[in-house]
C-alpha positions in Angstrom: 0.1 0.0 0.3 1.6 3.6 -1.2 0.2 6.9 -0.1 0.6 9.0 -3.5 -0.7 12.5 -3.4 -4.3 12.0 -2.1 -4.9 8.6 -3.3 -3.7 5.1 -1.9 -2.5 2.6 -4.3 -3.5 -0.8 -2.9 -2.0 -3.9 -3.5 -4.2 -5.0 -6.3 -3.2 -1.9 -8.4 -6.2 -0.2 -7.8 -6.2 3.5 -6.6 -8.8 4.6 -3.7 -9.3 8.2 -3.7 -9.7 8.9 -0.1 -10.4 12.4 0.1 -13.6 11.8 -2.3 -14.7 9.3 -0.2 -14.4 11.3 3.1 -16.0 14.7 1.5 -18.8 12.4 0.6 -18.9 10.5 3.9 -18.9 14.0 5.6 -21.4 15.5 3.6 -23.8 12.7 4.0 -23.0 12.6 8.2 -24.1 16.4 7.6 -27.2 16.0 5.6 -28.5 13.3 7.9 -27.8 15.5 11.1 -29.7 18.2 9.4 -32.7 16.2 8.3 -33.0 15.2 11.9 -32.7 18.4 13.3 -35.3 20.1 10.7 -37.8 17.0 12.0 -36.9 17.9 15.5 -38.0 21.7 15.0 -41.2 20.8 12.9 -42.4 18.7 15.8 -43.0 21.8 18.0 -45.6 22.9 15.3 -49.0 22.0 16.9 -50.3 18.7 15.9 -46.8 17.4 14.9 -45.2 16.2 18.0 -44.1 12.6 16.7 -41.7 14.4 14.5 -39.6 15.4 17.1 -39.4 12.5 18.8 -38.6 8.6 17.9 -42.3 7.5 19.4 -44.7 9.6 21.7 -43.0 7.9 24.9 -39.9 9.2 24.3 -38.8 12.9 25.2 -38.6 15.3 22.0 -35.4 16.9 20.8 -35.2 20.4 22.4 -35.3 23.3 19.9 -32.1 24.6 20.9 -30.5 21.2 20.2 -32.0 21.0 17.1 -31.0 25.0 16.3 -27.4 23.8 17.4 -27.3 21.0 14.8 -28.6 22.8 12.2 -26.2 25.3 12.6 -23.1 23.1 13.0 -24.4 21.1 9.7 -25.1 24.0 7.6 -21.3 25.4 8.8 -19.8 22.2 8.0 -21.8 21.5 4.4 -20.2 25.2 3.8 -16.8 24.6 4.9 -16.6 21.4 2.7 -17.9 23.3 -0.5 -15.7 26.5 0.1 -13.0 26.1 2.8 -10.9 29.1 1.9 -13.4 31.7 2.2 -13.1 34.1 4.8 -16.7 34.2 5.9 -17.2 30.6 6.4 -13.7 30.6 8.4 -14.9 33.2 10.5 -18.9 31.7 10.3 -17.5 28.5 11.5 -15.5 29.6 14.3 -18.3 31.7 15.3 -20.8 29.0 15.3 -18.6 26.5 17.3 -17.5 29.2 20.0 -21.2 29.9 20.5 -22.6 26.4 20.6 -19.6 25.3 22.8 -20.5 28.1 25.3 -23.8 27.2 25.1 -23.2 23.7 26.0 -21.0 24.5 28.8 -23.7 26.6 30.0 -26.1 23.6 29.9 -23.7 21.8 31.7 -23.2 24.3 34.4 -26.9 24.5 34.8 -27.2 20.5 35.1 -24.7 20.5 37.8 -25.3 23.4 39.8 -29.1 23.6 39.7 -29.4 27.2 38.4 -30.7 28.5 35.1 -27.4 29.6 33.4 -28.3 28.9 29.7 -30.7 31.6 28.5 -32.7 28.8 26.6 -36.1 29.8 27.6 -35.5 33.4 26.3 -36.0 32.7 22.7 -37.6 29.5 23.2 -40.3 30.8 25.8 -43.3 30.6 23.4 -42.2 27.0 21.8 -42.1 25.4 25.2 
């Protein structure tokens, strides 16, 4: 197995293009998570509760979680298609930092037992 400029030459002289495979796998994963997140948000439309959870007995996906998945998926898709655009780099850093801070505040909220994540402010009407 020899590595040659973005592809691997296998023992039977076939060439496997790894970057193309990983790009396709990354896009597929992003689109699947984007679909699940959109279904989670659509579940908060009255009468469509089943879309936001696996079954009626499960707890539905929180709107903030769905939005986090949507933002991260969109940034990842943009980054796969246009990695060198400054807006994509800045936007991806901004989204990742925002989602990370929100996740950290949710952990603080869980362990300290205080409201620290400001989740109720934008989603007060949905919850």
